[in-house]
C-alpha distance (Angstrom), angle and dihedral (degrees) to the residues before:
residue distance angle dihedral
X1 . . .
X2 3.79 . .
X3 3.78 131.5 .
X4 3.79 114.8 -159.2
X5 3.82 117.3 -163.1
X6 3.76 132.8 177.5
X7 3.75 128.7 -88.2
X8 3.75 128.4 175.4
X9 3.77 133.8 -106.4
X10 3.79 112.9 -14.5
X11 3.82 91.4 -1.6
X12 3.82 93.6 60.3
X13 3.78 116.2 120.7
X14 3.78 118.2 -136.7
X15 3.77 136.4 -159.4
X16 3.83 90.3 -100.9
X17 3.81 92.2 64.4
X18 3.80 90.7 48.8
X19 3.82 90.4 51.4
X20 3.82 91.3 47.6
X21 3.81 91.8 50.9
X22 3.80 91.6 47.9
X23 3.80 89.5 54.6
X24 3.82 90.7 61.4
X25 3.80 118.3 93.9
X26 3.82 90.7 -143.4
X27 3.83 91.8 60.3
X28 3.82 105.3 64.3
X29 3.82 93.3 167.1
X30 3.78 127.3 29.2
X31 3.79 118.2 -179.8
X32 3.81 117.5 -165.8
X33 3.80 108.3 -157.1
X34 3.79 138.5 -176.8
X35 3.80 121.1 -161.0
X36 3.80 121.3 -148.7
X37 3.78 125.1 176.2
X38 3.78 107.4 -141.2
X39 3.77 143.1 160.8
X40 3.81 115.7 -114.7
X41 3.81 115.1 -168.8
X42 3.79 89.3 -21.3
X43 3.81 94.7 -51.2
X44 3.81 126.2 107.1
X45 3.79 113.8 -109.2
X46 3.76 140.6 170.1
X47 3.79 109.7 -121.4
X48 3.79 112.3 -161.9
X49 3.80 122.4 -160.7
X50 3.81 106.4 -145.7
X51 3.76 149.2 146.7
X52 3.81 92.7 -103.0
X53 3.81 100.2 -147.6
X54 3.82 93.3 51.2
X55 3.81 94.8 42.5
X56 3.80 95.5 47.1
X57 3.82 90.8 47.8
X58 3.82 90.0 53.0
X59 3.80 90.0 49.6
X60 3.81 92.0 47.5
X61 3.80 93.9 -118.4
X62 3.80 122.9 137.2
X63 3.81 115.2 -114.2
X64 3.81 116.8 -100.4
X65 3.80 118.0 -91.0
X66 3.81 90.9 -109.3
X67 3.79 124.9 34.5
X68 3.82 114.8 -116.6
X69 3.80 113.8 -102.2
X70 3.79 133.5 -161.7
X71 3.78 124.4 12.0
X72 3.82 100.8 -77.7
X73 3.80 101.6 64.0
X74 3.78 130.4 122.0
X75 3.79 136.5 -169.5
X76 3.79 113.8 -149.8
X77 3.77 123.6 -146.0
X78 3.81 112.3 -125.1
X79 3.82 96.8 -114.4
X80 3.81 93.2 45.9
X81 3.81 90.3 48.9
X82 3.80 91.0 52.2
X83 3.81 93.9 43.5
X84 3.82 96.1 52.4
X85 3.82 100.3 24.1
X86 3.81 101.8 -109.6
X87 3.80 123.2 167.7
X88 3.79 134.3 176.9
X89 3.80 109.1 -78.9
X90 3.81 96.0 27.2
X91 3.78 118.2 133.5
X92 3.79 110.9 -136.5
X93 3.80 130.5 -167.2
X94 3.80 113.4 -138.0
X95 3.79 111.6 -154.2
X96 3.79 117.6 -166.7
X97 3.77 116.7 -121.2
X98 3.81 97.6 -178.9
X99 3.82 98.1 27.4
X100 3.79 128.5 32.8
X101 3.80 99.7 -108.9
X102 3.78 136.0 131.7
X103 3.80 126.5 -169.2
X104 3.79 136.5 161.4
X105 3.81 119.2 -141.1
X106 3.80 134.2 177.3
X107 3.80 119.1 -127.1
X108 3.79 104.3 -121.4
X109 3.78 97.5 176.9
X110 3.78 148.6 -15.1
X111 3.79 126.8 -120.4
X112 3.77 137.9 -168.1
X113 3.79 120.8 -159.5
X114 3.79 98.3 162.6
X115 3.82 88.3 -122.3
X116 3.79 136.9 94.2
X117 3.82 86.3 -80.8
X118 3.82 86.4 80.3
X119 3.83 86.5 74.9
X120 3.82 93.0 56.6
X121 3.78 139.7 84.2
X122 3.80 115.0 -134.6
X123 3.80 122.0 -149.0
X124 3.80 132.5 170.8
X125 3.79 121.4 -85.3
X126 3.84 94.3 -104.6
X127 3.82 90.8 55.0
X128 3.81 89.7 45.3
X129 3.81 89.9 53.0
X130 3.81 90.2 50.5
X131 3.81 93.9 48.5
X132 3.82 93.3 46.8
X133 3.83 93.3 42.0
X134 3.80 92.7 -120.1
X135 3.80 124.6 148.3
X136 3.82 117.1 -113.1
X137 3.79 114.3 -76.2
X138 3.82 95.2 20.8
X139 3.80 117.7 113.3
């Protein structure tokens, strides 16, 4: 299992490295991830750009009942959902706290992994790139 997160400059990870790792028999799961520090309904939150099926499998959480669709979806961790009052179908504004970004996403599902991930909001990699001001294919 490998988790690949972003760096900056020469330490950035790109889609090519993820593909190379996935081609190795000793790396059954590779999860590219982008971290963005945002404000969700006025509360600080870690928003993680992921491939949801891979990430949730690594965290030991079952996949949501319905697969996320489109590019403006989010999956809310159970504790975050309780803390800020999120429910499936809600539209949520994500306001950047470390980068000047604003995006609106729709909560497509809730998840519970029994880990610190339950305090996070998951979005797709393209949304993660936007929120973190990364070019496409850089994690």
